[in-house]
C-alpha positions as CSV (number, residue, x, y, z in Angstrom):
1,M,-28.1,3.6,-1.5
2,D,-29.0,3.2,-5.2
3,R,-27.4,0.0,-6.4
4,L,-26.5,1.5,-9.8
5,L,-24.6,4.3,-8.0
6,V,-22.7,1.7,-5.9
7,E,-21.8,-0.3,-9.0
8,K,-20.6,2.8,-10.8
9,F,-18.4,3.6,-7.9
10,N,-17.1,0.1,-7.7
11,N,-16.3,0.1,-11.4
12,L,-14.5,3.4,-11.0
13,L,-12.3,1.9,-8.3
14,M,-11.5,-1.1,-10.5
15,N,-10.7,1.1,-13.4
16,F,-8.5,3.3,-11.2
17,K,-6.5,0.2,-10.1
18,R,-6.2,-1.1,-13.6
19,E,-5.2,2.2,-15.0
20,T,-2.6,2.7,-12.4
21,K,-1.0,-0.6,-13.2
22,R,-1.2,0.1,-16.9
23,R,0.2,3.6,-16.9
24,V,3.0,3.3,-14.3
25,V,5.6,0.9,-15.5
26,L,7.7,-0.2,-12.6
27,D,11.0,-2.0,-12.5
28,I,9.3,-4.7,-10.4
29,P,5.8,-6.3,-10.2
30,H,3.3,-4.0,-8.6
31,G,2.7,-6.5,-5.8
32,E,6.3,-6.4,-4.8
33,F,6.4,-2.6,-5.0
34,F,3.3,-2.4,-2.7
35,A,5.0,-4.8,-0.2
36,L,8.1,-2.7,-0.1
37,H,6.0,0.4,0.4
38,L,4.1,-1.3,3.2
39,I,7.3,-2.4,4.9
40,E,8.5,1.2,4.8
41,L,5.2,2.6,6.1
42,C,5.0,0.1,9.0
43,G,8.6,0.9,9.9
44,K,7.8,4.6,10.1
45,E,4.6,4.0,12.2
46,S,6.1,1.7,14.8
47,G,9.8,1.9,14.4
48,R,10.0,-1.8,13.5
49,V,8.3,-4.2,11.1
50,I,7.4,-7.7,12.1
51,T,5.6,-10.4,10.0
52,A,2.5,-10.0,12.1
53,D,2.3,-6.3,11.1
54,L,2.3,-7.2,7.4
55,S,-0.2,-10.0,7.9
56,E,-2.6,-7.7,9.6
57,K,-2.1,-4.8,7.1
58,L,-2.4,-7.0,4.0
59,Y,-5.2,-9.2,5.4
60,I,-3.2,-12.3,4.5
61,S,-1.9,-15.2,6.6
62,K,1.5,-15.3,8.2
63,P,2.6,-18.2,5.8
64,A,1.6,-16.0,2.8
65,V,3.6,-13.1,4.2
66,S,6.5,-15.5,4.6
67,Q,6.3,-16.5,1.0
68,M,6.2,-12.9,-0.1
69,L,9.2,-12.1,2.0
70,N,11.1,-15.1,0.5
71,V,10.7,-13.5,-2.9
72,L,11.8,-10.1,-1.7
73,E,14.8,-11.6,0.1
74,E,15.8,-13.7,-3.0
75,K,15.8,-10.5,-5.1
76,G,17.8,-8.6,-2.5
77,Y,15.0,-6.1,-1.6
78,A,14.4,-7.0,2.1
79,Q,16.0,-8.9,4.9
80,R,14.7,-10.7,8.0
81,T,16.4,-10.8,11.3
82,I,15.5,-12.3,14.7
83,H,14.5,-9.6,17.2
84,K,17.3,-9.2,19.8
85,E,15.0,-9.0,22.9
86,D,12.2,-11.3,21.8
87,R,13.5,-14.1,19.7
88,R,10.0,-15.1,18.7
89,L,9.7,-12.0,16.5
90,T,11.2,-11.6,13.1
91,E,12.0,-8.1,12.0
92,I,11.9,-7.0,8.4
93,T,14.0,-4.2,6.9
94,L,14.5,-3.0,3.4
95,T,18.0,-3.3,1.9
96,V,19.7,-0.5,0.1
97,K,18.6,-2.1,-3.2
98,G,15.0,-2.3,-1.9
99,Q,15.0,1.3,-0.8
100,E,16.3,2.4,-4.3
101,I,13.7,0.3,-6.1
102,L,11.0,1.8,-3.9
103,S,12.2,5.3,-4.3
104,N,12.4,5.0,-8.1
105,G,8.9,3.5,-8.1
106,K,7.5,6.3,-5.9
107,D,9.0,8.9,-8.3
108,K,7.3,7.3,-11.2
109,F,3.9,7.1,-9.4
110,L,4.2,10.7,-8.3
111,E,5.1,11.9,-11.7
112,N,2.2,10.1,-13.2
113,I,-0.2,11.6,-10.6
114,S,1.3,15.0,-11.1
115,N,0.7,14.9,-14.9
116,I,-2.9,13.8,-14.4
117,L,-3.7,16.5,-11.8
118,D,-2.1,19.1,-14.0
119,V,-4.4,18.3,-16.8
120,M,-7.4,18.1,-14.4
121,G,-6.6,21.5,-13.0
122,R,-6.1,22.7,-9.4
123,E,-9.8,23.2,-8.6
124,D,-11.0,19.8,-9.8
125,S,-7.9,18.1,-8.2
126,E,-8.7,19.7,-4.8
127,K,-12.4,18.6,-5.1
128,L,-11.3,15.1,-5.9
129,I,-8.9,14.9,-3.0
130,D,-11.5,16.4,-0.6
131,L,-14.1,13.9,-1.7
132,L,-11.8,10.9,-1.5
133,N,-10.7,12.0,2.0
134,K,-14.3,12.2,3.0
135,Y,-15.0,8.7,1.6
136,F,-12.1,7.2,3.5
137,E,-12.9,9.0,6.7
138,T,-16.5,7.7,6.4
139,A,-15.4,4.2,5.6
140,N,-12.9,4.2,8.6
141,S,-15.6,5.5,10.9
142,I,-18.1,2.8,9.8
143,M,-15.5,0.1,10.2
144,Q,-14.5,1.3,13.7
145,N,-18.2,1.4,14.7
146,A,-18.8,-2.1,13.2
147,E,-15.8,-3.5,15.2
148,F,-17.0,-1.8,18.3
149,M,-20.5,-3.3,17.9
150,K,-19.2,-6.9,17.8
């Protein structure tokens, strides 16, 4: 693929990330918000969240996850408990305060996205969504094949 095109796409992704942080002002740092969101997602996927899940999804070490959870616990957003059946596992849940912070943050994100898509118009918004879906499906397919080939 043309290197210039790849660099343009990379710059676009970086700008997207930067603009999202700049335009959506949250009550907590974006990293903490993302961690709360991930805890919620993992819980919905598997019914429970353990430190190994977060380590795998965030591509960070278990000690790094532990540090992140320490911060979330100190602020009263999450709590850890020993799994009843397998005491080697530590389960993570969001507190009521964590759920409220996450819900408020999601509302702000969705409102921001809604405003942008309204200005873009329905047709362009649908094209963008279709192309991004195609990009992520392709990326996932390539990654699965790469792991299979190892």
